[in-house]
Every structure is written in structure tokens, then in C-alpha cells.
N, C-alpha and C positions, 0 to 999 in steps of 0.2 A: 784098518791098515792102509787101504787104498787111498782114503781121504788124506791120511797123513803124508803119503807119498806125493799127492798132487798139490799139497799146500806149499806156498812159497815160503822162503826163509822169512821169519818174522822180523828180522833186523837186517835188511839188506844194506850193503855199503854202496853209496852213490859214487860213481867213478869220477864225477866232475871235479871233486876236490883233490884227487890224487894225481901226482905227477906221473908221467909216462914210465920213467924208470921203476918206480915202485909197483906199478901195475904189472910190468914184466917180471919183477921179482916174484910177485904173487903167482903169476902164471907158471913160472919155473917150479915153484913149490907144488903147485897143483899137479903138474905133469909128472914130477918126480915121485910124489907120494900118493898119486891117484886120488887127489882131493877134488871134490866138486864144489865150485864156488859160484852159485847163482848170483846174478846182478853185478859181478865184477868183470869176468871175462866174456860174458855172453848176454846178460840181462834177459834170459829165457827161463822157463820152468825147468826144474831139474829132470822132469820126466821126458824131456825131449832128447836126451842124449846119454842116459845111463841104462845099463842092462838091468833086467829084472833082478831085484835083490831085496831082501829085508834089511832095513837100515839100522845099524848100531851106531849111535852118534857119539863121537868124541869131539871135544871142542878145543880148538887151537886159536888163541887170540893174539893178534898182532896190533900193536899201537903204532900208527903211522902218522907222520906229520903231513899236514896239508901243504898246498903249494903257495899260499899267501905269504908274501915277504914280510908283512908287518903284523899279521894277526893270525898265527897258525892255528888251525882247528885240528882236533884230534879225532881220527876215525877209528872204529873198531870193526875188524873183519872177523866174523864168526865162520870159521872153516870147519867142515864136517867130514870126518873119515867115513868111508863106506865099506862094509864087508859083504861079500856075496852070500846069498842064502836063498831059500825057496820062496816062491810067490804064490798066493792063492790062485785058484783056477779062475779063468775068465778075465784076468787083468791084462790089459793091452798097453804097450808103451809105444808111442809113435809121435811124430812131430817134426817140424823143420829143424835143421841143424843150425846152431849159431855160427857166426862168422869168426870162429876162434882163430883160424889160420891167419885171416887178414889182420886181426887186432893184436894177437899175441905172437905171431910168427911161428906157429907150430902145426904139425900135421893134424888133419881131421878127416875122418872117413866120409864118403859120399852120401851114405844113407845108413839108417839104423832103425830097426823095428823088431819087436819081439812079441810073441803071444804065448800064453800058457795054456791055450785051448787044445789039448790032445797031441802036442808035438813031443816025440821022444827021441828026436835026432840030435838034440843039442848036446854037444860034447862038454864034459866038465872042464872048468877053468883050470889050466895047468898050474902047478905050484911054481912060483918064481924062484930062481936060484938065489942063494943067500947073498952072493956078491952083489946082485942087483939091488936087493933090499938095503944092504949096507951103503951102496953108492947113492941110492935115493935119500937115505938118512943124512949123508954128508952134504948133499945138495941142499936139502931143507935147512940144515944148520947154517950153511954158508949164506943162503939167501936171507934167513932170519937175521943173521949178524949184519948183513948189508942194510936191511930195512931199519934196524935199530941204530946203526952208526950214521946213516944219512942225516937224520935230524940233528944229531950232535955236530956234524960237520957244518951245518948251516949256521951254527953259532947260538949258544945259550939255550940248548934244548929246542931249537926251532925259532926262538924269538930273535927279532932283529936287534942289532946293536944301536946305541944312541945315534951314531953317524948315519946308519941306514934309515932310521926313523926320520932324522932331520932331512935327509935327501928325499925321502918320500913326501914330506910336508912341502918342501920347496917345489917339487914337481906339481903337487896338488894346487899350490897357490899360483902357479903359472896358468892353470886352467880355470880355477874358481877364485873369485875375489875375497880377500880378507877385508871385512867392513868393520870399522871401529865407530862406536856411537857417540864419542865425546872427546874433543881435544880443545884445550884452552890456549893454544898458541896465540890467537889474536889478542887475548887479554894481556899476555906478556909483551906483545908488540906495543900495546898502549902504555903499559907500565914503563918499559925500558926506552921506547923510541917515540912515545906520544903520537903514534900512528904516522910518523914521518918516515916513509920507507923507500924513498928514492935511492938511497945507498944501501938498502937492506938486501943482502945476498943470501937467501935461504939455501941456495944450491951449494954454497961454499962450505957449509958445516959450521955449527955454532959452538962446538965443544971447546974450541980454542980461542973464542972471541969473548971479550968483556962487553957487557956485564953477564952475558949468558953463561960463560964458563963457571963462574962462581955461584950461580943461582941453583938452589936445590929444586927449583920449580921448572927448570928447563930440560926437556927431554926430546925435543923434536927438531929435525931439519931434514932436508931432502935426502942427503946421503944415508941417514939412519932410517928414514921411511923406506928407501929402496932396499936396504939390507933387511928390514923387517917385512918386505914384500906386502906392504899395505896397499890394497887395491882400491879402497874407497874410505874416505874419512868425512864424518860430520864435524865441521868446524863450528865451535860455539861462539855465537854473538852474545856474550855474557853481559848482563846488566846488573851491577851490584844493587843491593837493597837500599843503599843511601840515595839512589836516584829515584825520583817519583814523578808521576804524571808526565808532563811534556818533556821534562828533562830526561826521563827514562826512555821516551820515544826517540829523542835525538841521539842518545847514547847508543841505542840499538841500531839506528841507521848508520852511525859512524862505524860501528863494529862490523856490520854487514859490508859496508864499503871497503874497509881494510882487508877483509877476507877476499873479496872479489879482486882487489888490486894485487894481492899476493899471488893469487892463482894466475892472473893475467901476466904478471912479471915472470912467472915460471911455467909458461905454456908448454915448454918442451917436456915437462914432467907432470903437470897437473892440468885438469880440465874441470870447469864448473859444470855440474850436471844437476838436473831437476827431476829426473824420474829413473825408474829401474832400467829401462832400455838404454838410456844414455850412460848409466853407470856401467853396464856390461860392455857397451861399445868402447868407453874410455879404457876399461881394463884390457880389452882385446888389443887396443892400440898401444898399450904399454904405459899409459898415464894414470896418475892417481885421481880417481873420480872424487871431486870435492863438492860436498853438500853443506848447506847452512842450516844450523839449528839455533833458534833464539832461546836463550836461557833466562827465564823469569817472566811470568805472565804480567807482572806490573809494567813490563815494557810496552804493553798495548795502550797504556793510558786509558784503560776502560773503554776502548773503542773498537767495534768490529770493522770499521773502515780502516783503521791502522792494521788490523790483522790481515785484511785483504791486500793492503799495500805491501806488507811484509812478504806475502805469498808471491806477489808479482815481482818483487825484487829477488826472489829465489829461495826464501826460507821454506824448508820442508818439514821441520818440526818446531813445536813450541813447548817448552817446559812450563807447565801451568803455574808453578811457583818456584821461587828459589828458597833461601833460608828464612824468608819472611812471608807472612800472609799478604794477600792483596784483597781488594774489595770483593772478589768473587770466588776465591779459593783459599784453603787453609794449608799451611806448610807442615812438614813433618814435625811431630812432637806437639802439635796443637789439636784441639778438638774442633769439630765442625767440618762440613764438606763443601760442595759446590752450591752457590746460590743459583737462583733461576737464570741470572745473567751468565754465570759460569757454565751452566748447561747449554746456554745458547752459544757460548764460545766453542764448546765441544762440537755442537751440531754444525756450526759454520766451518770449523776445521774439516769435518767430514765432507761438507759440500765442496770445499776448495780442493781437497786432496792433500791435506797437511796432517802429519802424524801427531797424535796427542802423546806427549812425553810426561810421565808421572814420577820421574826421579825428583826427589825433594818434596813431593806432595805428602800430606798427611794421609793416614789410612782411610778416613772417611771420604776425603777428597778423591783418592784413588778409586775407592769403591763406587762413588757416584759417577765418576768418569767412565769406568768400565761398564756400568749399567746404562749410561747414556749413549756412548759411542756405538755407531753402526759399523765401524771399521776397527781393525786391530790397533792396539796402542803399544807403546814401549815404555820400559824403564831404561833410559839411555846410559846410565852409569850408576848401578846399584848392586846389591848383593843379597845373600840369603840371611834373613833375620834369625833363622834357626841356628846359624853358626856364629853370628855376631849380632847381638841383640841391640842394634842401633836403630833409631827411628828412621834413618836413611835407607835401611835395608827392607826387603820385602818379606812379610810373613807368609807362611804356607797357605793360608786362606786366600790371599791375593794371588799367589802363584797358581792355585787351581783356577781362579777366575781368569787369569791370563791365558791359561790353556783353553778355556772355553771361548774366550774372546778371539784367540788366534794370534795374540801378540807375542812379544819377546822381552825377556829380562836380560839386559846386557851387563856383564859382570865388571864391576869397578875394581881397580888394582890398588886403591888407597889402603895402606896397612891398617889404618884405624877403622876401616869398614870391613876389612878382611878378617882380622884377628881381634879387633877391638883393642889393639895394643900398638906399640911403636914400630914393630917389625913384622914382616910376613915373608913367606917363601912361595915359590912356584907351586909347591904341593898344597899350600893353603888356598891359593886361587883355584886350583883344580878341585878342591873339596867343595867350594861354592858352586862351581860349574856342575859338578856331579849331583849336588843337592837339588839344584833347580831342575836338572834333568830327571831325577827320580820323582819329584813332585809334579812337575808340569809336563815333562816330556822333552825329548831331544830337539823337537821342532820349535821350542820356546825359550831357548837360551842362546845368548850371543856375547859379544865382547864390547865393553865400553870403558876402556882403561881410565880415562880422565887425565892422561898425560898433560903436562904443563899447567895443571890445576891441582896437583898433589905434590907434597914434599917428602913423602915416604913410600916410594914404590917398593914392591917385594924384591927380595934378593933373587937375582936371576932374571928379573923383569925390569931392569933399571931404566930402560928407555924404549922408544918405538922400534928399535932394531930387534927386540927379543920375542916378538910374537911367535915366530916359528918354533922357538924352543918350548914355549908353552904347549903348542899343538903337538909337538913331538912327544912331550911328556904324556899327553892323553893316549897316544898310540901304544904306550906300555900296557894299557888296560885292554884286555880282549873284548870288553863290552863296547869299546869304541871302534867302529869300522871307519874306513876312509870316507864313506858317504856321510856318516854322523859328524865327522870333523869338518867336512865341507859346510854342513848346515850351521854348525856353531860358528865357524870362521866368518861366514857372511851370507850364505844362501837363505838363512832364515829371515834376515833383514830384507833381502831382495824380495822374498815372498811377501813380507808385510807391505813393502812399497807397492808391489803390484796389486795387492788386495785394496789398499787405500785408494789407488788410482781407479780400480774397478767401481768402488763405491762412488767416487766422484763422478765417473761417467754415467752411472745409473741415475744419480740425482740430476745430472744435466739433462738426460733424456726425459726425466720426469718433470723438467722445468721448475725445479725447486728454486725459489727466489732467495736472494741474499738476505741474511738476517739484518734486522733493524733495531734489535733490542738495545737498551742502555741500562746501566745500573741506577739511573736516577741522578738528581742534582746533588752536588757535593758542596759542602761548606768550604769557602775560601777559593772557589773557582769562579772566574769571571763569567757572567751571563750576558750575552749580547742581545740587545733589544729588550722589549718589555718583559718583565719577569712573569 
């Protein structure tokens, strides 16, 4: 019996998640009904302040809403009624008093101790008048009603409204950047304006301007980027598969040039950045951190020297293939992986500090790259193959490899990759996010919508202004904390950037020399000098 008395409550309620009014409600109940609540009003052992008695336990359960505005947790308080009775000889009750008066605003005696060793002077506990018992019962019922009504008053049984969730997301995105992995605006500039941008005003908004207004492929301008609170964007220097060898190199250079000029023309809103620190600084300054990604390994012209030049010009990822094979990597839907030169490309990207992007790559190519790379890799705009069995999406086996590698799968919004159909919804995109989270972990999922390169965005995610609505939808799920949403929105990609930079710095300290491999001579390519 003594051991049972000295044992703490097996299911204590932690006070950190309860609001102050609810704590006081519980203290009123305790005082009125003579209930002892360890770990709520005192966090001490029950033996420190109760008179000797044999405990007859009755359980009263209160379901209380936590204080989180977006993700209410439910706490269960196990309250025990005590009845006075005899105590075995030799049992002593003593100990410091809790600061009940200070925390709950009620009276507490200065000291209390009792011993059952030979004392016969203790007076029996007087019977309480019935009116006091009735009054205590009324107080208990009133307090219980208040405790149950408060969560309902908060709205939706304690759950935040859509407007409250959206407000929370907007606050979060002011503090943590939203980073999108892939946007094809620069290719639309080439299609519509032939890269002649002296009169191109991205700040004015393109929704009412031709030919942008009638194009299903146009989703981006600065007003909508601002409304979507985009903190950082990888702009794609896309090279179509029709361009090969030196033509592909030239096209990539022209696309990088137009991206840099667009950023310079809109310096009040955008900043060209090349590392994680610059990204976060631009976000703190209220500008959209702009990074360059080259889409299509054929843009290298099979040259590591071109890869190094791209890095010096600001490119921070290379998509190893597009929809076509190149001489050193195989695209999605084809068999075969990286050649020896392809593995040399991956190693040189590690040495430079450039991210390896595996969107569009075949499974064997992706597996080879994951096994070769010493730094995290990304899929800049892909989805979960388990939900849409497209060769452009990532199977679970590769998701698990991504988790081991430390990389990130950035979810694409193209309906044909989300549902394998012509239409998709916000909920469908959320399903892909949740699947990657379940298989790889919340640290390995991000956003890579592919705006301006897709003609069928999901309903509710029509353009770059809609990112906050997607994140607010995630907050409906109690499994998503605000910290989880920050990771998805951009901090996972920031972590990858930092890790890639650390690997680069390690290789520099180790004095690793630039790669000099080549894929060998090619038919139809000029050879200068003696053969």
C-alpha cells in the first residue's frame, strides 16, 4: 500500500500545452471537490501534501484542447478522488509544499506532516455540511462546462479555419523562404519574345498582355510571385532535345544570359544568388532569390570544361537528361544508366558544388547517380510513381535511396504527372507530398511545380500565386506541424545547398583536381590537328 501511495501518476498531464484559463479551471475543480492532481497544479508527488489516507480511486476525465492555433493536441487529465481512511503503522508523510498559491491563486498551508507512529491526538475529520457538497458539485459542473465549451468557441472543435491557416502560412513564409525547384519562364521569353526583353516588364503583370494572356503555359510574373510569397526560384535554362553538341551549348548560354538579364532588370524584386547564405539574405531583404538550373545534360556538349563554365556563370544544378538520352546518361523510359564519363560528370559536379538533378532521368541512371554522388541530389520537378505510374515519377525504391543520400524530391504540379490524367486538384498534389513523406521522410520532400512549362496545373494551383493555399491545406492534417511545413516549403532545399557546399569545400581542402575525362571521339565531329 505504501508503495502505491508513493508512486506517481502513471499518466501525468504536461502543463506546457494547456492554456492558463484551462489550468485555472482545473484548479477550481480540484479545490471544490478535494481532488488531488499531481503534475498539473504542482508537479510534485502526491505524498507531499495529502493527509494520511487509504486511496479509493475514481477517475474523472477531461478532454482539453491545447493552445496551438493550427494543430490542436488533445490532453487527457486523469483526476483521482480521495477518501480518508486508516494508514498502516510507521508510514510517514512529509515533504515540501508545492507553490499552488502562486500558480493557481488559492490558499495553501505553511507546512504539513503526519505520522502514524503512536499518536492518538488526531481528531477525526468533521463531516461536511450537505450545502457545501452541493456547492462543490455545482462548481465542478460549471468548470467542466467551461472546459468543454472553450474548444468549441475556438472554432471547429479547436481546429483553425481556412482563413486562420492561410494567415499562419503567410506569417511563416515571411520568416522562412518558399523555394521552388523549377520554372520555365525563360523558355517562354524565348518563344514569345525571342529573348528580346528591353521592353519586357515582368513587374507589370502578364495576365492582361498578349501573347501571355491567351497562353495556357504562362503562370508567372512578379505580382503573382509576390502574392505567392515565393522566396527563392530555380529558373530553368532549358535546352530542347533538338539541339545537339555545340548548338546545345550555345542555347544554354543564351538562356542563362536571359535569366540574368531578367533578374537585373527587376533588381528591386529579384536577386541572383549562388549559395544558401545568399538565398537567405535575399529573402531577408524582401527579394526573390533567383538561381539558375540547366535542364538537359546534352547542353554540356560532352565537355567537363563546359560544365565548369556553366558553374562560373551561376548555374547551380544540372538536370542530367531531358526527354532524350545523351552520350553519357539515359532518360526516363529507357534502359541503361550512367557511362564512366557520366559518373565523371557527377563527381565533377560534387567538386564544383553543383546539385545533381535527376528529374527526367531513367531509373538506372538515377540509381547510378545516387551511388556515385558524395553529396545530396534532387529531383527538381517529379512526383510519386506509386500514385501515378509515369516514368517521370520516382518509385519507392529510389525514394528510400534519396532518404539515405540526404536529397529531396520536389513535387511537380503537372496534372499528367499528378493523376496521370487531364485534371488534378490541390488534394491530389497533397497526396504526392504525403506519399514521399511516408516513404522517405519529411526532410526529403519539396516543391518543384514546373510553372510556365506545364499546360494543365491543378485546380486551385493555377499559377505561382497559389503556393500558400497548398501549404494551408497541409495544416488541416494534425501530422503536419509548422516546422514540417517550413521544411517542405524550402528549408529542405536550403539544407541540400549547404550540404553540397560542404562537400565542395572538403574536396577543395583535399586539393582534388578538376576532371579531365572525355567520352571519346565522335563520328561527324571535327578533329583539329593530326588524328
